[in-house]
CHARMM internal coordinates of N, CA and C (Angstrom, degrees):
IC EDIT
DIST 1 N 1 CA 1.3907
DIST 1 CA 1 C 1.5372
ANGL 1 N 1 CA 1 C 110.12
DIST 1 C 2 N 1.2863
ANGL 1 CA 1 C 2 N 120.28
DIHE 1 N 1 CA 1 C 2 N 140.85
DIST 2 N 2 CA 1.4872
ANGL 1 C 2 N 2 CA 121.79
DIHE 1 CA 1 C 2 N 2 CA 179.08
DIST 2 CA 2 C 1.4944
ANGL 2 N 2 CA 2 C 111.25
DIHE 1 C 2 N 2 CA 2 C -90.67
DIST 2 C 3 N 1.2960
ANGL 2 CA 2 C 3 N 111.90
DIHE 2 N 2 CA 2 C 3 N 153.15
DIST 3 N 3 CA 1.5480
ANGL 2 C 3 N 3 CA 118.19
DIHE 2 CA 2 C 3 N 3 CA -178.87
DIST 3 CA 3 C 1.4089
ANGL 3 N 3 CA 3 C 113.26
DIHE 2 C 3 N 3 CA 3 C -93.49
DIST 3 C 4 N 1.3412
ANGL 3 CA 3 C 4 N 119.64
DIHE 3 N 3 CA 3 C 4 N -7.40
DIST 4 N 4 CA 1.4071
ANGL 3 C 4 N 4 CA 122.78
DIHE 3 CA 3 C 4 N 4 CA -179.54
DIST 4 CA 4 C 1.6011
ANGL 4 N 4 CA 4 C 107.80
DIHE 3 C 4 N 4 CA 4 C -152.45
DIST 4 C 5 N 1.3850
ANGL 4 CA 4 C 5 N 111.28
DIHE 4 N 4 CA 4 C 5 N 160.69
DIST 5 N 5 CA 1.4296
ANGL 4 C 5 N 5 CA 116.05
DIHE 4 CA 4 C 5 N 5 CA 177.92
DIST 5 CA 5 C 1.4612
ANGL 5 N 5 CA 5 C 109.45
DIHE 4 C 5 N 5 CA 5 C -120.04
DIST 5 C 6 N 1.3992
ANGL 5 CA 5 C 6 N 117.43
DIHE 5 N 5 CA 5 C 6 N 127.19
DIST 6 N 6 CA 1.4851
ANGL 5 C 6 N 6 CA 121.52
DIHE 5 CA 5 C 6 N 6 CA 178.71
DIST 6 CA 6 C 1.4838
ANGL 6 N 6 CA 6 C 108.12
DIHE 5 C 6 N 6 CA 6 C -100.92
DIST 6 C 7 N 1.3338
ANGL 6 CA 6 C 7 N 110.69
DIHE 6 N 6 CA 6 C 7 N 106.73
DIST 7 N 7 CA 1.4753
ANGL 6 C 7 N 7 CA 119.11
DIHE 6 CA 6 C 7 N 7 CA -172.08
DIST 7 CA 7 C 1.5079
ANGL 7 N 7 CA 7 C 104.71
DIHE 6 C 7 N 7 CA 7 C -107.02
DIST 7 C 8 N 1.3330
ANGL 7 CA 7 C 8 N 116.62
DIHE 7 N 7 CA 7 C 8 N 131.79
DIST 8 N 8 CA 1.3905
ANGL 7 C 8 N 8 CA 121.55
DIHE 7 CA 7 C 8 N 8 CA 176.84
DIST 8 CA 8 C 1.5512
ANGL 8 N 8 CA 8 C 115.53
DIHE 7 C 8 N 8 CA 8 C -100.15
DIST 8 C 9 N 1.4172
ANGL 8 CA 8 C 9 N 112.17
DIHE 8 N 8 CA 8 C 9 N 4.70
DIST 9 N 9 CA 1.4485
ANGL 8 C 9 N 9 CA 115.56
DIHE 8 CA 8 C 9 N 9 CA 178.54
DIST 9 CA 9 C 1.5587
ANGL 9 N 9 CA 9 C 113.69
DIHE 8 C 9 N 9 CA 9 C -81.30
DIST 9 C 10 N 1.2382
ANGL 9 CA 9 C 10 N 109.25
DIHE 9 N 9 CA 9 C 10 N 141.35
DIST 10 N 10 CA 1.5355
ANGL 9 C 10 N 10 CA 115.74
DIHE 9 CA 9 C 10 N 10 CA 179.65
DIST 10 CA 10 C 1.5955
ANGL 10 N 10 CA 10 C 108.50
DIHE 9 C 10 N 10 CA 10 C -81.29
DIST 10 C 11 N 1.3087
ANGL 10 CA 10 C 11 N 110.31
DIHE 10 N 10 CA 10 C 11 N 144.72
DIST 11 N 11 CA 1.5165
ANGL 10 C 11 N 11 CA 121.11
DIHE 10 CA 10 C 11 N 11 CA 179.81
DIST 11 CA 11 C 1.5450
ANGL 11 N 11 CA 11 C 109.52
DIHE 10 C 11 N 11 CA 11 C -89.69
DIST 11 C 12 N 1.3655
ANGL 11 CA 11 C 12 N 115.35
DIHE 11 N 11 CA 11 C 12 N -1.86
DIST 12 N 12 CA 1.5127
ANGL 11 C 12 N 12 CA 118.55
DIHE 11 CA 11 C 12 N 12 CA 177.10
DIST 12 CA 12 C 1.4799
ANGL 12 N 12 CA 12 C 109.26
DIHE 11 C 12 N 12 CA 12 C -105.98
DIST 12 C 13 N 1.2052
ANGL 12 CA 12 C 13 N 120.68
DIHE 12 N 12 CA 12 C 13 N 140.60
DIST 13 N 13 CA 1.4621
ANGL 12 C 13 N 13 CA 126.47
DIHE 12 CA 12 C 13 N 13 CA 177.26
DIST 13 CA 13 C 1.5580
ANGL 13 N 13 CA 13 C 107.16
DIHE 12 C 13 N 13 CA 13 C -76.33
DIST 13 C 14 N 1.3166
ANGL 13 CA 13 C 14 N 116.73
DIHE 13 N 13 CA 13 C 14 N 123.23
DIST 14 N 14 CA 1.4569
ANGL 13 C 14 N 14 CA 113.28
DIHE 13 CA 13 C 14 N 14 CA -178.48
DIST 14 CA 14 C 1.5162
ANGL 14 N 14 CA 14 C 117.97
DIHE 13 C 14 N 14 CA 14 C -67.19
DIST 14 C 15 N 1.2820
ANGL 14 CA 14 C 15 N 117.87
DIHE 14 N 14 CA 14 C 15 N -25.19
DIST 15 N 15 CA 1.4284
ANGL 14 C 15 N 15 CA 117.33
DIHE 14 CA 14 C 15 N 15 CA 171.81
DIST 15 CA 15 C 1.4840
ANGL 15 N 15 CA 15 C 116.20
DIHE 14 C 15 N 15 CA 15 C -68.35
DIST 15 C 16 N 1.3864
ANGL 15 CA 15 C 16 N 119.00
DIHE 15 N 15 CA 15 C 16 N -39.24
DIST 16 N 16 CA 1.4111
ANGL 15 C 16 N 16 CA 122.35
DIHE 15 CA 15 C 16 N 16 CA 172.01
DIST 16 CA 16 C 1.5168
ANGL 16 N 16 CA 16 C 112.49
DIHE 15 C 16 N 16 CA 16 C -63.96
DIST 16 C 17 N 1.2983
ANGL 16 CA 16 C 17 N 120.71
DIHE 16 N 16 CA 16 C 17 N -36.47
DIST 17 N 17 CA 1.4159
ANGL 16 C 17 N 17 CA 122.02
DIHE 16 CA 16 C 17 N 17 CA 177.61
DIST 17 CA 17 C 1.4785
ANGL 17 N 17 CA 17 C 111.87
DIHE 16 C 17 N 17 CA 17 C -64.60
DIST 17 C 18 N 1.4003
ANGL 17 CA 17 C 18 N 115.63
DIHE 17 N 17 CA 17 C 18 N -46.47
DIST 18 N 18 CA 1.4690
ANGL 17 C 18 N 18 CA 119.64
DIHE 17 CA 17 C 18 N 18 CA 176.65
DIST 18 CA 18 C 1.4641
ANGL 18 N 18 CA 18 C 112.08
DIHE 17 C 18 N 18 CA 18 C -62.78
DIST 18 C 19 N 1.3091
ANGL 18 CA 18 C 19 N 121.50
DIHE 18 N 18 CA 18 C 19 N -34.57
DIST 19 N 19 CA 1.4983
ANGL 18 C 19 N 19 CA 122.91
DIHE 18 CA 18 C 19 N 19 CA -175.60
DIST 19 CA 19 C 1.5627
ANGL 19 N 19 CA 19 C 108.18
DIHE 18 C 19 N 19 CA 19 C -75.76
DIST 19 C 20 N 1.4146
ANGL 19 CA 19 C 20 N 115.51
DIHE 19 N 19 CA 19 C 20 N -33.61
DIST 20 N 20 CA 1.4612
ANGL 19 C 20 N 20 CA 117.40
DIHE 19 CA 19 C 20 N 20 CA 174.84
DIST 20 CA 20 C 1.5692
ANGL 20 N 20 CA 20 C 111.43
DIHE 19 C 20 N 20 CA 20 C -66.85
DIST 20 C 21 N 1.2763
ANGL 20 CA 20 C 21 N 114.60
DIHE 20 N 20 CA 20 C 21 N -44.88
DIST 21 N 21 CA 1.4773
ANGL 20 C 21 N 21 CA 119.98
DIHE 20 CA 20 C 21 N 21 CA 174.77
DIST 21 CA 21 C 1.4832
ANGL 21 N 21 CA 21 C 115.53
DIHE 20 C 21 N 21 CA 21 C -52.92
DIST 21 C 22 N 1.4422
ANGL 21 CA 21 C 22 N 110.49
DIHE 21 N 21 CA 21 C 22 N -44.46
DIST 22 N 22 CA 1.4838
ANGL 21 C 22 N 22 CA 115.64
DIHE 21 CA 21 C 22 N 22 CA -179.78
DIST 22 CA 22 C 1.4969
ANGL 22 N 22 CA 22 C 106.22
DIHE 21 C 22 N 22 CA 22 C -67.85
DIST 22 C 23 N 1.2612
ANGL 22 CA 22 C 23 N 124.23
DIHE 22 N 22 CA 22 C 23 N -41.37
DIST 23 N 23 CA 1.4559
ANGL 22 C 23 N 23 CA 125.10
DIHE 22 CA 22 C 23 N 23 CA 179.00
DIST 23 CA 23 C 1.4600
ANGL 23 N 23 CA 23 C 111.91
DIHE 22 C 23 N 23 CA 23 C -57.31
DIST 23 C 24 N 1.2324
ANGL 23 CA 23 C 24 N 116.29
DIHE 23 N 23 CA 23 C 24 N -42.74
DIST 24 N 24 CA 1.5499
ANGL 23 C 24 N 24 CA 119.65
DIHE 23 CA 23 C 24 N 24 CA 176.67
DIST 24 CA 24 C 1.4343
ANGL 24 N 24 CA 24 C 113.36
DIHE 23 C 24 N 24 CA 24 C -64.51
DIST 24 C 25 N 1.3976
ANGL 24 CA 24 C 25 N 115.17
DIHE 24 N 24 CA 24 C 25 N -41.08
DIST 25 N 25 CA 1.4712
ANGL 24 C 25 N 25 CA 117.83
DIHE 24 CA 24 C 25 N 25 CA 178.41
DIST 25 CA 25 C 1.5993
ANGL 25 N 25 CA 25 C 111.01
DIHE 24 C 25 N 25 CA 25 C -65.83
DIST 25 C 26 N 1.2668
ANGL 25 CA 25 C 26 N 114.13
DIHE 25 N 25 CA 25 C 26 N -42.32
DIST 26 N 26 CA 1.4583
ANGL 25 C 26 N 26 CA 118.43
DIHE 25 CA 25 C 26 N 26 CA 178.20
DIST 26 CA 26 C 1.5899
ANGL 26 N 26 CA 26 C 111.28
DIHE 25 C 26 N 26 CA 26 C -61.59
DIST 26 C 27 N 1.3609
ANGL 26 CA 26 C 27 N 113.17
DIHE 26 N 26 CA 26 C 27 N -41.33
DIST 27 N 27 CA 1.4528
ANGL 26 C 27 N 27 CA 115.84
DIHE 26 CA 26 C 27 N 27 CA 179.02
DIST 27 CA 27 C 1.5846
ANGL 27 N 27 CA 27 C 112.29
DIHE 26 C 27 N 27 CA 27 C -63.32
DIST 27 C 28 N 1.3711
ANGL 27 CA 27 C 28 N 116.30
DIHE 27 N 27 CA 27 C 28 N -38.74
DIST 28 N 28 CA 1.4361
ANGL 27 C 28 N 28 CA 120.08
DIHE 27 CA 27 C 28 N 28 CA 179.91
DIST 28 CA 28 C 1.4267
ANGL 28 N 28 CA 28 C 108.69
DIHE 27 C 28 N 28 CA 28 C -68.53
DIST 28 C 29 N 1.4127
ANGL 28 CA 28 C 29 N 123.01
DIHE 28 N 28 CA 28 C 29 N -39.46
DIST 29 N 29 CA 1.3992
ANGL 28 C 29 N 29 CA 124.83
DIHE 28 CA 28 C 29 N 29 CA 178.54
DIST 29 CA 29 C 1.4925
ANGL 29 N 29 CA 29 C 110.58
DIHE 28 C 29 N 29 CA 29 C -62.67
DIST 29 C 30 N 1.4396
ANGL 29 CA 29 C 30 N 117.73
DIHE 29 N 29 CA 29 C 30 N -40.50
DIST 30 N 30 CA 1.4866
ANGL 29 C 30 N 30 CA 120.78
DIHE 29 CA 29 C 30 N 30 CA -177.50
DIST 30 CA 30 C 1.5641
ANGL 30 N 30 CA 30 C 107.45
DIHE 29 C 30 N 30 CA 30 C -68.09
DIST 30 C 31 N 1.3798
ANGL 30 CA 30 C 31 N 117.14
DIHE 30 N 30 CA 30 C 31 N -38.77
DIST 31 N 31 CA 1.5088
ANGL 30 C 31 N 31 CA 118.04
DIHE 30 CA 30 C 31 N 31 CA 177.63
DIST 31 CA 31 C 1.4498
ANGL 31 N 31 CA 31 C 110.53
DIHE 30 C 31 N 31 CA 31 C -59.66
DIST 31 C 32 N 1.3443
ANGL 31 CA 31 C 32 N 118.84
DIHE 31 N 31 CA 31 C 32 N -44.49
DIST 32 N 32 CA 1.3902
ANGL 31 C 32 N 32 CA 123.56
DIHE 31 CA 31 C 32 N 32 CA 179.88
DIST 32 CA 32 C 1.6093
ANGL 32 N 32 CA 32 C 114.02
DIHE 31 C 32 N 32 CA 32 C -63.07
DIST 32 C 33 N 1.3145
ANGL 32 CA 32 C 33 N 115.11
DIHE 32 N 32 CA 32 C 33 N -40.02
DIST 33 N 33 CA 1.3835
ANGL 32 C 33 N 33 CA 116.65
DIHE 32 CA 32 C 33 N 33 CA 176.66
DIST 33 CA 33 C 1.5515
ANGL 33 N 33 CA 33 C 111.69
DIHE 32 C 33 N 33 CA 33 C -69.55
DIST 33 C 34 N 1.3226
ANGL 33 CA 33 C 34 N 119.58
DIHE 33 N 33 CA 33 C 34 N -40.09
DIST 34 N 34 CA 1.4791
ANGL 33 C 34 N 34 CA 121.61
DIHE 33 CA 33 C 34 N 34 CA 175.28
DIST 34 CA 34 C 1.4299
ANGL 34 N 34 CA 34 C 110.08
DIHE 33 C 34 N 34 CA 34 C -58.74
DIST 34 C 35 N 1.3806
ANGL 34 CA 34 C 35 N 122.89
DIHE 34 N 34 CA 34 C 35 N -46.19
DIST 35 N 35 CA 1.4646
ANGL 34 C 35 N 35 CA 122.53
DIHE 34 CA 34 C 35 N 35 CA -175.55
DIST 35 CA 35 C 1.5257
ANGL 35 N 35 CA 35 C 105.30
DIHE 34 C 35 N 35 CA 35 C -70.65
DIST 35 C 36 N 1.2742
ANGL 35 CA 35 C 36 N 127.93
DIHE 35 N 35 CA 35 C 36 N -39.02
DIST 36 N 36 CA 1.3741
ANGL 35 C 36 N 36 CA 121.55
DIHE 35 CA 35 C 36 N 36 CA 174.14
DIST 36 CA 36 C 1.5606
ANGL 36 N 36 CA 36 C 115.41
DIHE 35 C 36 N 36 CA 36 C -62.18
DIST 36 C 37 N 1.2774
ANGL 36 CA 36 C 37 N 116.75
DIHE 36 N 36 CA 36 C 37 N -36.30
DIST 37 N 37 CA 1.4605
ANGL 36 C 37 N 37 CA 119.11
DIHE 36 CA 36 C 37 N 37 CA 178.68
DIST 37 CA 37 C 1.5417
ANGL 37 N 37 CA 37 C 110.70
DIHE 36 C 37 N 37 CA 37 C -66.57
DIST 37 C 38 N 1.2563
ANGL 37 CA 37 C 38 N 112.89
DIHE 37 N 37 CA 37 C 38 N -41.40
DIST 38 N 38 CA 1.5455
ANGL 37 C 38 N 38 CA 117.92
DIHE 37 CA 37 C 38 N 38 CA 174.82
DIST 38 CA 38 C 1.3346
ANGL 38 N 38 CA 38 C 114.78
DIHE 37 C 38 N 38 CA 38 C -59.73
DIST 38 C 39 N 1.4074
ANGL 38 CA 38 C 39 N 120.16
DIHE 38 N 38 CA 38 C 39 N -39.23
DIST 39 N 39 CA 1.3834
ANGL 38 C 39 N 39 CA 123.77
DIHE 38 CA 38 C 39 N 39 CA 177.12
DIST 39 CA 39 C 1.4591
ANGL 39 N 39 CA 39 C 113.82
DIHE 38 C 39 N 39 CA 39 C -70.14
DIST 39 C 40 N 1.3107
ANGL 39 CA 39 C 40 N 114.58
DIHE 39 N 39 CA 39 C 40 N -37.02
DIST 40 N 40 CA 1.4737
ANGL 39 C 40 N 40 CA 119.37
DIHE 39 CA 39 C 40 N 40 CA 175.10
DIST 40 CA 40 C 1.4999
ANGL 40 N 40 CA 40 C 109.34
DIHE 39 C 40 N 40 CA 40 C -61.01
DIST 40 C 41 N 1.4019
ANGL 40 CA 40 C 41 N 114.53
DIHE 40 N 40 CA 40 C 41 N -51.41
DIST 41 N 41 CA 1.4737
ANGL 40 C 41 N 41 CA 112.62
DIHE 40 CA 40 C 41 N 41 CA -175.89
DIST 41 CA 41 C 1.5029
ANGL 41 N 41 CA 41 C 113.05
DIHE 40 C 41 N 41 CA 41 C -58.62
DIST 41 C 42 N 1.3704
ANGL 41 CA 41 C 42 N 114.74
DIHE 41 N 41 CA 41 C 42 N -41.27
DIST 42 N 42 CA 1.4103
ANGL 41 C 42 N 42 CA 119.63
DIHE 41 CA 41 C 42 N 42 CA 179.16
DIST 42 CA 42 C 1.5548
ANGL 42 N 42 CA 42 C 114.64
DIHE 41 C 42 N 42 CA 42 C -59.81
DIST 42 C 43 N 1.3229
ANGL 42 CA 42 C 43 N 115.05
DIHE 42 N 42 CA 42 C 43 N -40.05
DIST 43 N 43 CA 1.4085
ANGL 42 C 43 N 43 CA 119.43
DIHE 42 CA 42 C 43 N 43 CA 178.90
DIST 43 CA 43 C 1.5788
ANGL 43 N 43 CA 43 C 109.82
DIHE 42 C 43 N 43 CA 43 C -67.12
DIST 43 C 44 N 1.2475
ANGL 43 CA 43 C 44 N 116.46
DIHE 43 N 43 CA 43 C 44 N -39.43
DIST 44 N 44 CA 1.4728
ANGL 43 C 44 N 44 CA 120.98
DIHE 43 CA 43 C 44 N 44 CA 177.82
DIST 44 CA 44 C 1.5740
ANGL 44 N 44 CA 44 C 110.03
DIHE 43 C 44 N 44 CA 44 C -61.01
DIST 44 C 45 N 1.2606
ANGL 44 CA 44 C 45 N 114.85
DIHE 44 N 44 CA 44 C 45 N -42.36
DIST 45 N 45 CA 1.5849
ANGL 44 C 45 N 45 CA 119.19
DIHE 44 CA 44 C 45 N 45 CA -179.10
DIST 45 CA 45 C 1.5009
ANGL 45 N 45 CA 45 C 106.00
DIHE 44 C 45 N 45 CA 45 C -64.67
DIST 45 C 46 N 1.3471
ANGL 45 CA 45 C 46 N 117.04
DIHE 45 N 45 CA 45 C 46 N -43.88
DIST 46 N 46 CA 1.3658
ANGL 45 C 46 N 46 CA 118.55
DIHE 45 CA 45 C 46 N 46 CA -178.40
DIST 46 CA 46 C 1.5806
ANGL 46 N 46 CA 46 C 114.09
DIHE 45 C 46 N 46 CA 46 C -64.34
DIST 46 C 47 N 1.3601
ANGL 46 CA 46 C 47 N 111.96
DIHE 46 N 46 CA 46 C 47 N -37.16
DIST 47 N 47 CA 1.4646
ANGL 46 C 47 N 47 CA 113.92
DIHE 46 CA 46 C 47 N 47 CA 177.19
DIST 47 CA 47 C 1.5293
ANGL 47 N 47 CA 47 C 113.56
DIHE 46 C 47 N 47 CA 47 C -65.23
DIST 47 C 48 N 1.3602
ANGL 47 CA 47 C 48 N 110.90
DIHE 47 N 47 CA 47 C 48 N -39.15
DIST 48 N 48 CA 1.5736
ANGL 47 C 48 N 48 CA 110.56
DIHE 47 CA 47 C 48 N 48 CA 176.69
DIST 48 CA 48 C 1.4121
ANGL 48 N 48 CA 48 C 112.48
DIHE 47 C 48 N 48 CA 48 C -67.12
DIST 48 C 49 N 1.2828
ANGL 48 CA 48 C 49 N 120.92
DIHE 48 N 48 CA 48 C 49 N -38.49
DIST 49 N 49 CA 1.6185
ANGL 48 C 49 N 49 CA 122.67
DIHE 48 CA 48 C 49 N 49 CA 171.48
DIST 49 CA 49 C 1.4179
ANGL 49 N 49 CA 49 C 112.64
DIHE 48 C 49 N 49 CA 49 C -59.43
DIST 49 C 50 N 1.3761
ANGL 49 CA 49 C 50 N 118.63
DIHE 49 N 49 CA 49 C 50 N -41.62
DIST 50 N 50 CA 1.4369
ANGL 49 C 50 N 50 CA 119.35
DIHE 49 CA 49 C 50 N 50 CA 179.63
DIST 50 CA 50 C 1.5321
ANGL 50 N 50 CA 50 C 110.81
DIHE 49 C 50 N 50 CA 50 C -67.53
DIST 50 C 51 N 1.3174
ANGL 50 CA 50 C 51 N 119.84
DIHE 50 N 50 CA 50 C 51 N -33.44
DIST 51 N 51 CA 1.4020
ANGL 50 C 51 N 51 CA 121.53
DIHE 50 CA 50 C 51 N 51 CA 173.68
DIST 51 CA 51 C 1.5005
ANGL 51 N 51 CA 51 C 116.64
DIHE 50 C 51 N 51 CA 51 C -66.09
DIST 51 C 52 N 1.3471
ANGL 51 CA 51 C 52 N 113.25
DIHE 51 N 51 CA 51 C 52 N -40.10
DIST 52 N 52 CA 1.4471
ANGL 51 C 52 N 52 CA 119.72
DIHE 51 CA 51 C 52 N 52 CA 175.30
DIST 52 CA 52 C 1.5998
ANGL 52 N 52 CA 52 C 111.65
DIHE 51 C 52 N 52 CA 52 C -59.57
DIST 52 C 53 N 1.3215
ANGL 52 CA 52 C 53 N 109.88
DIHE 52 N 52 CA 52 C 53 N -49.50
DIST 53 N 53 CA 1.4833
ANGL 52 C 53 N 53 CA 115.37
DIHE 52 CA 52 C 53 N 53 CA 179.16
DIST 53 CA 53 C 1.5542
ANGL 53 N 53 CA 53 C 111.57
DIHE 52 C 53 N 53 CA 53 C -61.04
DIST 53 C 54 N 1.3085
ANGL 53 CA 53 C 54 N 117.26
DIHE 53 N 53 CA 53 C 54 N -42.30
DIST 54 N 54 CA 1.4899
ANGL 53 C 54 N 54 CA 120.10
DIHE 53 CA 53 C 54 N 54 CA 179.76
DIST 54 CA 54 C 1.5208
ANGL 54 N 54 CA 54 C 109.20
DIHE 53 C 54 N 54 CA 54 C -64.56
DIST 54 C 55 N 1.3579
ANGL 54 CA 54 C 55 N 118.56
DIHE 54 N 54 CA 54 C 55 N -42.26
DIST 55 N 55 CA 1.4561
ANGL 54 C 55 N 55 CA 117.63
DIHE 54 CA 54 C 55 N 55 CA 179.38
DIST 55 CA 55 C 1.6090
ANGL 55 N 55 CA 55 C 110.58
DIHE 54 C 55 N 55 CA 55 C -67.12
DIST 55 C 56 N 1.2452
ANGL 55 CA 55 C 56 N 118.00
DIHE 55 N 55 CA 55 C 56 N -32.65
DIST 56 N 56 CA 1.4698
ANGL 55 C 56 N 56 CA 121.12
DIHE 55 CA 55 C 56 N 56 CA -179.58
DIST 56 CA 56 C 1.5412
ANGL 56 N 56 CA 56 C 109.12
DIHE 55 C 56 N 56 CA 56 C -72.90
DIST 56 C 57 N 1.3197
ANGL 56 CA 56 C 57 N 115.44
DIHE 56 N 56 CA 56 C 57 N -31.93
DIST 57 N 57 CA 1.5057
ANGL 56 C 57 N 57 CA 121.95
DIHE 56 CA 56 C 57 N 57 CA 176.96
DIST 57 CA 57 C 1.5750
ANGL 57 N 57 CA 57 C 112.62
DIHE 56 C 57 N 57 CA 57 C -69.44
DIST 57 C 58 N 1.3025
ANGL 57 CA 57 C 58 N 113.85
DIHE 57 N 57 CA 57 C 58 N -33.22
DIST 58 N 58 CA 1.4146
ANGL 57 C 58 N 58 CA 120.00
DIHE 57 CA 57 C 58 N 58 CA 176.00
DIST 58 CA 58 C 1.5304
ANGL 58 N 58 CA 58 C 113.89
DIHE 57 C 58 N 58 CA 58 C -62.84
DIST 58 C 59 N 1.2673
ANGL 58 CA 58 C 59 N 114.06
DIHE 58 N 58 CA 58 C 59 N -31.11
DIST 59 N 59 CA 1.4415
ANGL 58 C 59 N 59 CA 122.82
DIHE 58 CA 58 C 59 N 59 CA -179.15
DIST 59 CA 59 C 1.5224
ANGL 59 N 59 CA 59 C 115.50
DIHE 58 C 59 N 59 CA 59 C -95.21
DIST 59 C 60 N 1.3442
ANGL 59 CA 59 C 60 N 116.62
DIHE 59 N 59 CA 59 C 60 N -18.60
DIST 60 N 60 CA 1.5009
ANGL 59 C 60 N 60 CA 121.82
DIHE 59 CA 59 C 60 N 60 CA -175.89
DIST 60 CA 60 C 1.4733
ANGL 60 N 60 CA 60 C 107.41
DIHE 59 C 60 N 60 CA 60 C -125.22
DIST 60 C 61 N 1.2706
ANGL 60 CA 60 C 61 N 120.82
DIHE 60 N 60 CA 60 C 61 N 117.75
DIST 61 N 61 CA 1.5079
ANGL 60 C 61 N 61 CA 125.63
DIHE 60 CA 60 C 61 N 61 CA -179.75
DIST 61 CA 61 C 1.5128
ANGL 61 N 61 CA 61 C 109.76
DIHE 60 C 61 N 61 CA 61 C -67.38
DIST 61 C 62 N 1.3364
ANGL 61 CA 61 C 62 N 121.30
DIHE 61 N 61 CA 61 C 62 N -31.06
DIST 62 N 62 CA 1.3901
ANGL 61 C 62 N 62 CA 119.96
DIHE 61 CA 61 C 62 N 62 CA -179.10
DIST 62 CA 62 C 1.5609
ANGL 62 N 62 CA 62 C 112.25
DIHE 61 C 62 N 62 CA 62 C -68.99
DIST 62 C 63 N 1.3405
ANGL 62 CA 62 C 63 N 114.74
DIHE 62 N 62 CA 62 C 63 N -35.88
DIST 63 N 63 CA 1.4955
ANGL 62 C 63 N 63 CA 117.28
DIHE 62 CA 62 C 63 N 63 CA 178.74
DIST 63 CA 63 C 1.5455
ANGL 63 N 63 CA 63 C 107.72
DIHE 62 C 63 N 63 CA 63 C -69.35
DIST 63 C 64 N 1.2872
ANGL 63 CA 63 C 64 N 116.57
DIHE 63 N 63 CA 63 C 64 N -41.38
DIST 64 N 64 CA 1.5421
ANGL 63 C 64 N 64 CA 123.49
DIHE 63 CA 63 C 64 N 64 CA -178.17
DIST 64 CA 64 C 1.5783
ANGL 64 N 64 CA 64 C 104.72
DIHE 63 C 64 N 64 CA 64 C -59.93
DIST 64 C 65 N 1.3605
ANGL 64 CA 64 C 65 N 119.21
DIHE 64 N 64 CA 64 C 65 N -45.35
DIST 65 N 65 CA 1.4093
ANGL 64 C 65 N 65 CA 121.60
DIHE 64 CA 64 C 65 N 65 CA 179.71
DIST 65 CA 65 C 1.5682
ANGL 65 N 65 CA 65 C 112.47
DIHE 64 C 65 N 65 CA 65 C -58.75
DIST 65 C 66 N 1.3398
ANGL 65 CA 65 C 66 N 112.86
DIHE 65 N 65 CA 65 C 66 N -46.16
DIST 66 N 66 CA 1.4967
ANGL 65 C 66 N 66 CA 118.26
DIHE 65 CA 65 C 66 N 66 CA 175.63
DIST 66 CA 66 C 1.5343
ANGL 66 N 66 CA 66 C 113.93
DIHE 65 C 66 N 66 CA 66 C -58.90
DIST 66 C 67 N 1.3087
ANGL 66 CA 66 C 67 N 115.14
DIHE 66 N 66 CA 66 C 67 N -45.24
DIST 67 N 67 CA 1.4948
ANGL 66 C 67 N 67 CA 119.75
DIHE 66 CA 66 C 67 N 67 CA 173.65
DIST 67 CA 67 C 1.4473
ANGL 67 N 67 CA 67 C 110.91
DIHE 66 C 67 N 67 CA 67 C -56.47
DIST 67 C 68 N 1.3526
ANGL 67 CA 67 C 68 N 115.93
DIHE 67 N 67 CA 67 C 68 N -53.27
DIST 68 N 68 CA 1.4730
ANGL 67 C 68 N 68 CA 118.20
DIHE 67 CA 67 C 68 N 68 CA -177.34
DIST 68 CA 68 C 1.5685
ANGL 68 N 68 CA 68 C 111.98
DIHE 67 C 68 N 68 CA 68 C -59.80
DIST 68 C 69 N 1.3136
ANGL 68 CA 68 C 69 N 122.92
DIHE 68 N 68 CA 68 C 69 N -41.77
DIST 69 N 69 CA 1.3503
ANGL 68 C 69 N 69 CA 125.18
DIHE 68 CA 68 C 69 N 69 CA 171.59
DIST 69 CA 69 C 1.5254
ANGL 69 N 69 CA 69 C 114.61
DIHE 68 C 69 N 69 CA 69 C -57.97
DIST 69 C 70 N 1.2310
ANGL 69 CA 69 C 70 N 116.87
DIHE 69 N 69 CA 69 C 70 N -41.81
DIST 70 N 70 CA 1.4935
ANGL 69 C 70 N 70 CA 126.67
DIHE 69 CA 69 C 70 N 70 CA -176.31
DIST 70 CA 70 C 1.6077
ANGL 70 N 70 CA 70 C 105.55
DIHE 69 C 70 N 70 CA 70 C -67.13
DIST 70 C 71 N 1.3350
ANGL 70 CA 70 C 71 N 113.69
DIHE 70 N 70 CA 70 C 71 N -44.46
DIST 71 N 71 CA 1.4314
ANGL 70 C 71 N 71 CA 116.38
DIHE 70 CA 70 C 71 N 71 CA -179.79
DIST 71 CA 71 C 1.5676
ANGL 71 N 71 CA 71 C 113.85
DIHE 70 C 71 N 71 CA 71 C -69.42
DIST 71 C 72 N 1.1641
ANGL 71 CA 71 C 72 N 117.46
DIHE 71 N 71 CA 71 C 72 N -32.82
DIST 72 N 72 CA 1.4460
ANGL 71 C 72 N 72 CA 124.05
DIHE 71 CA 71 C 72 N 72 CA -179.53
DIST 72 CA 72 C 1.5584
ANGL 72 N 72 CA 72 C 106.75
DIHE 71 C 72 N 72 CA 72 C -71.97
DIST 72 C 73 N 1.3249
ANGL 72 CA 72 C 73 N 117.12
DIHE 72 N 72 CA 72 C 73 N -36.21
DIST 73 N 73 CA 1.5007
ANGL 72 C 73 N 73 CA 121.63
DIHE 72 CA 72 C 73 N 73 CA 179.03
DIST 73 CA 73 C 1.5445
ANGL 73 N 73 CA 73 C 109.07
DIHE 72 C 73 N 73 CA 73 C -72.57
DIST 73 C 74 N 1.2686
ANGL 73 CA 73 C 74 N 121.06
DIHE 73 N 73 CA 73 C 74 N -22.57
DIST 74 N 74 CA 1.3879
ANGL 73 C 74 N 74 CA 121.58
DIHE 73 CA 73 C 74 N 74 CA -178.56
DIST 74 CA 74 C 1.6081
ANGL 74 N 74 CA 74 C 115.50
DIHE 73 C 74 N 74 CA 74 C -64.35
DIST 74 C 75 N 1.2292
ANGL 74 CA 74 C 75 N 113.62
DIHE 74 N 74 CA 74 C 75 N -37.23
DIST 75 N 75 CA 1.4890
ANGL 74 C 75 N 75 CA 123.58
DIHE 74 CA 74 C 75 N 75 CA -176.99
DIST 75 CA 75 C 1.4776
ANGL 75 N 75 CA 75 C 112.75
DIHE 74 C 75 N 75 CA 75 C -66.70
DIST 75 C 76 N 1.3059
ANGL 75 CA 75 C 76 N 116.03
DIHE 75 N 75 CA 75 C 76 N -19.44
DIST 76 N 76 CA 1.5707
ANGL 75 C 76 N 76 CA 116.52
DIHE 75 CA 75 C 76 N 76 CA -176.49
DIST 76 CA 76 C 1.4459
ANGL 76 N 76 CA 76 C 113.37
DIHE 75 C 76 N 76 CA 76 C -80.12
END
COOR INIT
IC SEED 1 N 1 CA 1 C
IC BUILD
């Protein structure tokens, strides 16, 4: 009689393991999509604000001078 049993059977159901891994993959894909959407929305808001500032600068020489000085300082 043996004093131990050497079992090669897994105690996890392979279908459950695959489903869990798939759920984790989908969650990571969803997080990536959400982050990309947030970045896109933020860039669109910034573009609208830049457009407003540019239109104001076209009508006001002081704002245009400020923008010009800021742009010249960027290259340094």
